[in-house]
N, C-alpha and C positions, 0 to 999 in steps of 0.2 A: 740302726737300729740301738737300743739302750738295754743295759741288763735287766733293769724293772719291767722288761716285755717279758721276760721268761714265764713262759704258761704254766698252766694247774699241770698241762700234758706232761711237762718239762719237771715240774714237783713230783709228780708222782713214776715218772721215769728214773729220778735219782733216789725216790722211796725205794723204787724194787731192787736198783742197784745195790744198795745197803742192805735190804733183807735177804737178799743174792748173796752176799759175804763181797759185794763190788765196791765196796765204800772205795772213794777215791783217797788215795793216799802220794808220798812221792814217789812211790813205785807204781801205781797204778797208770799203765799205758794207754793210749788209744784202745789198743787192742784188747786190751783187759774190760775196757768200759763198754765194748760190743760184745764183748765173750761172757760178761756179766748180766746182759740184758736178754730177758726172756723174749722180748719183740725183735729181736735182731739172728736167731740161730739160723737163719737160713745164708745170713751174710755171713757171720763166723763162719759156717761149713765150707762156704766157698772160700774165704781167706785162707782156711786151714789148707784147703785139696792145694791151693794155688800156692802155697809157699809163700804168701804177702804177710802171714801172721809174725814170723821173725821179722820182716823188716818193720813192721809198727808197733814193734815188741821193744824197740829199741830207743832208751834214753837219750841217746847220745842225739838225734834227729827229732826236727820237729815236725809234725803233720796236722793237716785239715781233714777230715773225711766227712764226706756227704754219707750219711749211712742209710740205704733204704731198708727198710722195715720187712717184718716177713709178709705182712699184705701188701709191699711192694711188689717184692718176688713174686708171690699169689697172681697179681694182676700181670706180670710178664709172662707169666704160663699161659695164659689167656690170649694177650697180646701177640706173642710169637707162634701160640698154637701149638703148644706143648702139651704135654700129658703128664708132669708132674718136674717135682724138683730135680728130678735127676737129671731130664733132660737138660735144665738149665745148666749143671754141672757138666754135663758131656759139651757145650759149646765150646768150638775151637778157639774162639776168640775171649773165651771167660775171663783170663787175667788182664787184657786190655780193658776189659768193660770194668773190671775192678781198681784197676789202675785209674780208669777216669772219673772216679770217684773220691781221688787222695790229690791233696795240695801238699807241696813242700812248703812247710812253716805253717806258722801257728796263727789261725784267721778267727778271732769270737767274732759274733754277730755283729758286736758294735761297729766292726772294722768294714762291715759290707757295705758296698755303695752300691747303689742301682745303676744300672747299667755296667756293672765291671765288669771286664772281660780277664779271665786268669786261665794260664798254665797249670794242667792236671801232670801225675806222674806219667801217663800215656800221653804224648805229646801230637797225637795224630789231630785232636781238633782241643779247642778250648774250651772252657765253662763260663756261661753267661749269668750272671746275677744280678736278681733283680729285688728289688724290695718295694713293697706297695704296702703303705698305712704299717701293721703292724707284721704284716708275712713278709717271708723270704724266701726266694723259689731258687734253685741250682735248677738251669735251664727249666724244664715243664715240671720239675718235683718241687714241692713245697716243702719247707721246713717244719715238720713238727714237734720238736723237741731240741732245742739249740743250747749250744753252749755247756754241753756235755765235757767235763774238763779232765784231761788227762795229763800225767805228768809231762809228757812230751807233743802237748796238743791240745786239738779240738775235736770232739766229733758233733755234728750238727744229724740226728735223726732226719729223715725225708720219705714220702709216700709213693715214690716212682723211682723204677732204677734208671739212670742214666744210659743211652748210648751214645757212643762216638761217632756216629755217620753224620754227614754234615748234612746239613738242614737247611731251610730256603732261608730261614734269617742268616744262616754261614755264606750263602751265595752274596748277601747284600753286603754282610759284615766285613768279604774278603775281598770285595771288588772296590777300585778307588773314585769310583764315579757316585757312591750311594751312600755318600756320609752324611747328608741331608736325612735321609730317609731312614738310616739305621738310627739316629737321632731322633727323628721323632718315634720309630718303634719301641726305643730305650723310654723316651717320655711316656708315651701311652701307656707303658708296662704290658705290653704284649710280646714281650722274648718267651714268656714261657707257653703260651699258644703256637709260636712259630719254630720253637726248637725241640718241640713235641715229636719224638721219632717213630710215634704209632699214629700220626696223623697222617691225612690224603691233600695235599693244601695245593693250591695254586695263587703263584703271589705275579700280578703285575707290576714292575719296581720304576719308579721313575726315577730318573738322573737326576745327577745334584743340577746340571743345566736345566731339566725339567722345572724344576722347582723353584731356583732362579728365577725365570720366566713367569710361573705361577704367582709369584710371590709380588713381582711388581707386576703382574697383571690385578692383584687383588689388592695392591696399593700398602702391603705388610710387610714386617721383617720375620725373620725365621723365629724368632722369639717371641713375635706374635703370634705365628702358626703352633709354636710347642706349648703354646699358655693358652692356645684355643680351646673351650670345653667340645668342641664339633673334633676335636684334632681324632679321636680311638675311630669316630665314625668314619671317617675320611680316609684312614689307613685300611679299615675293616672292608671298604668299598674296594680296595684294590685284592682281595684275597678270596678268595673261589674255597669250598670245603671240599672239592674232590681235585684229584689232579686229573688236568686237562692238558693236552697237547696241541699243538698247534694246527696239528693234523684231522683234529676232531672237532676245530670250529667249521663253523659255517657261517654263509654271508646272510644276515640279519638274526643271527643267533642272538636271545635273548636269556641271561645269564644270572644270576641270583645270588651275588656274593655275600659276604659274612656281615655286611650291615642289611639290614631290611628296609633301610630307607628310600633305596632305589635298586634297579635292576641296572646292568651293565650292556651295553648294546655293541653287537659285533659286526664288523665291515670286513669283507673280504673284496679287494680289488685286485684283478690279477695277483701280482707277489706281494702284494703288499696287506697287511692287518693292521685295524683299526679296533682298540678298545674306547668306547665312546669319542671321544676327538682324538685319543692320543695312539700314534702309529709303534707298533711293535719294531723296535728297531734287531733287536736281538732275542730270538724266540727259544724254547726249550731248553733252556740250562737246568739240570738235572739234580735233584737233591735225593738224600736218603726218605724225605719226606714229602716229594713233590717235588714242584717245578717252576721257575721261574721265567716269566719273559718280561725283557728290559724294555721301558716304554721314553717316549720323548716328552710326554707329557702327563701333569697332575691331572687325575679326573676328580670332579665333586658329587657328589650324591642328592644334589638340591636336583629338584623338576625344571627339567628343559622343556623347550617349547616342541621337541619330538617325543617326551614323554606325555604330553597333554595330548597327542593324536594316538597315540600307542596304547592310553587307557581308555581311550575314548569307545565305545561300542560302535559308534556312527562315522568311524574313520579307516576303516581297513582297507579301504581301496588307496586309500591315500598314505598310508603306511606301506603298503606293499610295492607303491610306486616309488617313495622315497628309499628304500629298502634297495630296489632294483637298481636305481639311479645314482647310489653309494651316496646320497647325500646326508645319511645320520652323522658321521664326524663332524659334518659343518654343522646343523641342528642341535647336537649334542654338547657342543663348545661351551663350557659354562663361563666363560671369559668375553663371550661376544655377545650381541643386544640384536636382536630379531624382532620382526614383525610378520605374523605369519597369517595368510588368508586361508583358512583351513575348509577345503568342498567335502561335504559328508559324503557316505557312500549312494545316497538318493541324488545328490549333486551329479555324481561320478556316472552311475545310471542313467541319468539322463542325458549326459554328454555324450557318451558313448552309443546311446540309441541314435542322436541326431546327426553323431560322424558314422553310422554304420559299422562301426567296428567292435570286438569284444573287449574284454579286458587284458585279457593275452596282448592283442593288437598295441593296444597302450602301452603294455610294459614292455614290448617288444620295437618301439619306435626311436627313431633316432632323437626324437622333438621332445624325450619325456624328462630330460633334466631341464631343459629349457623352458617347458610349461610349467614344471615346479618351482624354478626360481624365479617364474614371474608371480609366483604367489606370496614369495618373501620379501621383506625390506631389510634393510642392512642397520635397522637401528628400530628401537622400540620406540611406536606412535599407537597411544590410547586413543579409544574412538573419540574423546575431548579434544583430542588435538587435529581432528580431522575436518576440513574445511569441504563446503560447495564447491566444486568446479578444481578442487586440487588436483596435480596431478604429479603423481610420485613417480621417482624410479626404481624398481626393485632389482633384485641381485641380478636377473637377465635383462639384459643391454638390449634386446629385442626391440622392444616396446616400454611403453610407460603405462602404470595404473590409473583409472580417471576416477573420482570421487565424487559421488553425488550424493545431497543430504535434503530429503524432502520432508520437511518436519522432523519425525520421529525417527524414517526410516532411513540408512545407510546403506547406499549400493558401492560397490568399487567394481566398475565396467558396469556389465549386465547383472552382474551377483549380488544380491542382499547379504547384508548382513543380518542374522537372526541370531549369534549370542557372541556379542562384544566383549573383550577386555578380561579374557580367561589368564591370567597373569602364571609366568613361570620365572626361574633364577634368573634367565636368560632372554627375557620378552616376553612378549605377548600374542596370543592367539585369538584371532577373530574368525568366528563359525561362518563359511558361505552357505547360499542354497545353491550354487553355479559353480560351474569349472570357467576359470577365466581363462585365454588362450592370448599369447604376446602377437598375434597376427595383427595386422594392419586391417582398422576398418575405415569407413566411409567418414567416420569420427574422427580418423588419425590423418585421413589427408585434408582435412579441414583443419585440425588442430597444427600440422605440419606445416601448414599455408601459410606466408607472411603477409597474404594479401585475404584473409578473411579471420581476422580478428575480433569483427564485431557478428558474423555468424557463429563462432565459437562462444561469445560471450552469450548471446541470444541462445544456444543452444542449452549452456550450462545454465542460466535462469531461469529456464524454463524445464529444464529437469529431466530433459530429453536425452541425456547420454548413454541412460542404459539402454536404452532401445537403440542408439544409433552405434552405440560397441557389443551389442548381442553378435557373437561372432557365429551364429547358428542362423542368422536371419538372413534373406535378400531383400536388398534396398536398392532404389535408386534415386540420389541427392541431385536435386538441381542446387547447385551451390553460388549464393550471390556472392560477388567479392566485396572487399568494403567501400569501392566507389561505386559501387550497386547500394548499397545501404545509403552513403552519404546522399545519394542523387534521389532517393526514396524520403528518405529525414526531410529533405529539404524540400519536396514536392509536397509533403503532408504537414509541413511547418512544425516538427517534433525533433525533440532531439534524441540521442540514442538512450539517454537515460528514460526517457517516457516509453521507448520503445520496449525496454527492458520492463516497464513497471507496467505496461499494457494487459489486462487480462485476455487478450488475445494474442499473447504471445506463441502461445504453445500450438493454437489453431494456424498461425499465421505460419510458423516453420513447417508444421505436419503439411501445409499445404505444398512442401519443396519435396515432400517424400512419395515416391511409390513402392508399394509394398510387393515388390519384386524386382529384378534384375534385369536391365533394360538397357540395351547398347545402342548407340546411336544409330546403326544400321537397322534395329528392328524399330525404328520408329516409324510410324503412318501417320497422314493426317486425320486431325480427328481429335476427341476428347480422351483422357487419360486419369481412371478415378485418382486419387491421391488418399493419405492416411487421413485427413479430415474429414473425407466425405463428396467434398467438391472435384471438378473436373480442372485439368489445367486442359489447353487447346494445345495439340502440335501441330506444327505447319512446317513442312520441309521442301515447300516449293523453292526458296532459295535459301543454302543453308538450313541449319535446324533452330526454329524457334520456339519457346516455351509463353504460351500467353503473349505479352508483348517483349521478351526478354530474348536474347542472340545467346546459343552455344556457342561459347568462344573456345572453348574446351574441354572435347568430348572424351568419353570410356575412359576415364581415370579409373584402374582397378582395385579393388580390395579383395580382402578376405569374404566379406560378406556384401559386396556389392558393389555399385558404379556409382562413378562422381560424374555429373556434367557440371562444369563453371559456366555461371550463366553471368550476362554484366547487369540485368536487372533484378529486382525484389519482386516476390510474384505476392500477389496479393489477393485473396479469398474475396468472396463477395459480401463483407463484413455488413455493409449498409441495408442490405434486404433482410440480413438477420437480426439485425436491431430494431427494423421498422414493424417486424412480423411477430420479433419476440415478446407478443402478448402472452403466450404462454405464464409466463410466470413460474419457471420448473422451479420446483425444492427435490432435492438428492439427498436422503439422510439413511442411514447414519453414512456418513464420508470421512475417513476410513469406512467400509463394510465387512462385515465377517460373513454370515450365511444370507442375509434378507435385506435388500435394497427396497426404499419406501419412496417414489416417486409422486407428485403431488402435482396436477395440473388445472390449470383455469379455464380447462375448454373438454368438451365429453364428445369431442370429434375422434374420428380414427386416427391411430399413429402408429408408425413402424418402429420399433425400437429395437435398437442393435448395440451388440457391446462387440468392440475388435482389442485385439491388445496392438500392441505400439507398433507392432511390424504389419500392421493392414488384417491381421490374421481375424475373421469371423468366427467370436466363440460363443455368440448367444442370439437369439433374432426370436421375436416375437411381437403380437400387436396388442395395443392397447386400447381402449376406448374410455376409460368414466378417469374422475379427476382424481380418485385416490388409488394407486396401485401397488402392489406389491409383487415385487421379481425375487423368485428364486435364485441364487449366485452358488447354493453350497459346491456345484461340482467344479466352480470358479477355483485355478489355486492363488497365491498370493502374489500382487503385483499391481502394476500402474493398466490400466485398459481406459478408453473412450466409450462412451455411453452418448449413443445420437437419438435423438426422437423426432421425427420429421413425418410429415404428409407434402403436399403437391402447394401446398401454403407455406408452410413455414417449416425451419428445423432449428434444433436447441444441441448442441455438442458439450459435454462436460468430461471433464479430466475425474476418473474415480479411481481410489486406493480400497485393494482388497486387500486386507491380514487376516489370516486365518490363525 
């Protein structure tokens, strides 16, 4: 700071000194400068009382005094809850306080460097000097009158009284493991805030090793960090404006630091305490103005995937589950990349109802962590990178996630993505209308089998994975092997590609599924209705046959049903449908919202049914006119089968409802 920065206040103060007889001469000591100032009468009285006037009035020694003005002492009376200046003069450590304001040696403002740490006459603590543009601070006190020259040194008037208490800044400065933090605090000009003895602060203090790891993760140098425009915000994100000891922290606590960019999330896992992703390695280092908790990581105030859920009014159950499972440290890690499939509260409510458990039961479940990690990928995947039939490995290794894309609709297992690509600093969130569970389904039985690749490809192409991965369904799947498909394709004189392109593909596959769980021991001779509406014929006379296919491996159990492996492809009566399909049925709009329009080329009486893909009948009515309007207001979003039939003919159409 150059001498030309001498403020108007300095000039006025100098004028006051001259007017009061305090003209600086060769014999005007630093004590005389103070004694001649009408703004420093409390300081003069204190110096006189403690006998320091005689020390500072000696020309043989050089001193620099940071001189609190009268307003500073009046504020001290308020801060210490005293009644008046006489209480200040009665402080037992007043002499030490005064000596803490005095440096040995002559230091003009031009010699002050930012971050300079100097010893005072009272050596229980050091003074920390900060320069910030035209402002100079000694600890928390700003210089409001610089370079008042005496014959034996300098007086710098300040607006606050300095106390020699150890502060949260001193804890870091005196630590051999926090040099990067100290350098950052100095560069950000935060020493005045952290050395304020009248504040109450909590500092979460990353070690040098923590900063080294963070810089490596961000691929920047320490110099880059110190030059960052975000430096102050990052540092203030590590500071609370009150003193909080570890005993006052609770699991899931969300605290607002001095940075308003984001909140801090507390996790307590046994004896371990985490603030966001960083673990507290040394708690409760007490200072005169607060407490310091040493961290093994640097926290960044950017919005994380956890914040997306926390800030959402529709994800309170998910947040409660993440807190209970102690997953906040993982999901708040700013150096990770995640994709989170986030079920809404409505999705959890439906799941709890289907499982016949309460939210408390879910939070107490030993499977909670696995369920939650099943919703998280260890990399950022936007919806544009998803493809139909993609199988992704989440952080849970219990099972994989199956992606279905049907037009503009995206499903993860049975759950539909309702809001894709909510971006965070450490990944992306896709909102789901259902909870996915890592349990093995009938679809997984086929996917994990080396002998069912054609069946899996067909299920993927027909967009039936959402139905077959639904953990809350009860299904029986007759699963033809690859050899069975090869034989069937040969018999039909078509290729696998032809089969996958067939408009009847879904209809054929649903002919292999019963909408309930049926073990082989429960099978009896006779017809059984499948999800496409037609019956298969069961024959248990010699072994088990379904139509003309043999069950070669029965009763493979999964959480949502049973798989029976068959050596033949079951083919529904497609010919009769085609020959009698003179109805020329038109269904529109498709996708629909509240109304389906159905146009027939016949005015005969027909039964109309709508079932979900698990075979549950949702709606049934009779139609008998060429133009029909069907109210579907009460149907939820999803995929359904519309069947129109009488004794002569039938038509089955897949419809999509989007609310």
